[in-house]
C-alpha positions, 0 to 999 in steps of 0.5 A: 258651419255645423256640423253633424256626427251620422255615427250607428249604433250596430248591434253584433253578436258572437256565439260561443263555439262548439267543441266536441264532448270528450269520447264515449266507449260503447258497448256493440250491440248495445243502447248509445248513451248519448243517442243519435241528437247532434247537440248531444255530443257538441259542447259549448262554453259555460253561461252562453246563450245557446238560443236558435242553435242547431247541429245534425249530423255531416252525410246523414253519419250518425254514430252506430253501436251494430260496427266495433272500433272507431267513429270519426264523425262529423257534426254541422253547428248552425248558427241562427244568420249564418248559412254554412255550417261549422263543422265540428269533428267528433 
């Protein structure tokens, strides 16, 4: 009797974890030091592949220097092939 192995090799992608960068202090009415691009407010582990990862502001709420005080915002980080974004509070 012959036995055949039918093992399949499947590639598994592990994406880097997105974390909020340290908060910055901005001058009211001035320019944002990191701009409004959501990717400028998150960081990933060094030496990891971030190709295809996108980020946008949850509820279109971007940082602004027009209002004083702490702004609690959220960034949606989307990984390639994954439909549900990861929410990162910043």
